[in-house]
N, C-alpha and C positions, 0 to 999 in steps of 0.2 A: 595743272593739279603735274605734282611725280610723279606724279604713278606711271603712266606714259610714257614719259621721257626718256627711255629706252628703245624704243620701238620702230624709230629710224637705220641708229642704228645697226636693229635686229636683222632686219629684213634684209638691211644692208650686204651683208655681211653674209649671209644663209645665201643670197642672190650669187655672189662671189665665190659664193664654194661650191654650188651648183652648178654656173659656169665654168670654171678654172679645172673642175672634174671634166666636164664633157671635151673643153676645147683641148685637153692632154690625151682623154682619152680617141680622138679627131687627129690626133699628131698635128694641133696646128701651132705655124714658124709665133717666133718672139712679137713682132711685131701686130700682126695681124690682134692676137691673142694680148697681146696690152691692149690695144683700144678699140676692143670690143670689152674686156672687161671693165673698162672707164665706163664707158660708157651705158654697157648695163646696170653699174657701181655706181651710179647717177641718178638713174633713171627710178631704181627701188627708192633711194634717196627718198626723192621726190613723193614718189610715191607714200615713203614709209611719214614724212612730216604729213601727205593728208588724211593717212588711217590714223597717227596720232590727236588732228586737231574732230577726225567725226569722233573718237575716244573721248576726247574731254568733254568735247560739248555734250556727246550723249549719256557718260555719265558725272557732270557738273549739275545736270540739269535735275537726275533724279537728290541727288546732295542737293540743289538750294529748295526743292518742294521738300524734303526734309527738314530742313532747316527750319522754310518758314512753316512751319506746319511743328515744330517745336515756339518756334517764339511766339507765336499762336497759344499756346496748350501754356505757356512761361507768365506769358499778359495773364492769360483770364485766373492762374493761381493765384500770379503776384496782387489781386484786385483785392481788395476784404470783403468780405460776406456779410450780410443782412444779419448771420446768425453770428461773424465775430464778431461785430457792433455792437450786436443787442448784449452781447458775454461782459465785454469790453465797460457799458453803458451799467451794470450791474454791479461790475465789480468799484466800477467809480463811486458807486452810488454807499455799497457800502464800506467803501474808506472811508468815505464823509459820513459818516453815522459812526464808528467808532470817534 
């Protein structure tokens, strides 16, 4: 599902931003700053992928159920009823009489 494809990127960027702000306020030096930032972003990217999979499963189940119910309704609508068969027979009889 394309609806949740941006979730990992959004989570990763948000975590990177928060981490950067906290480390700038605490005046980290460059090398530890970068290593911590890379590790945090990698961890949150993996977390974002897990969240995306969960969301895809949660919302695809609902869509599949809706699709199945629509399929059963449409298959019931497609089958001709007895009344329509009788009407068709009556019309064919009228045409034969003319």
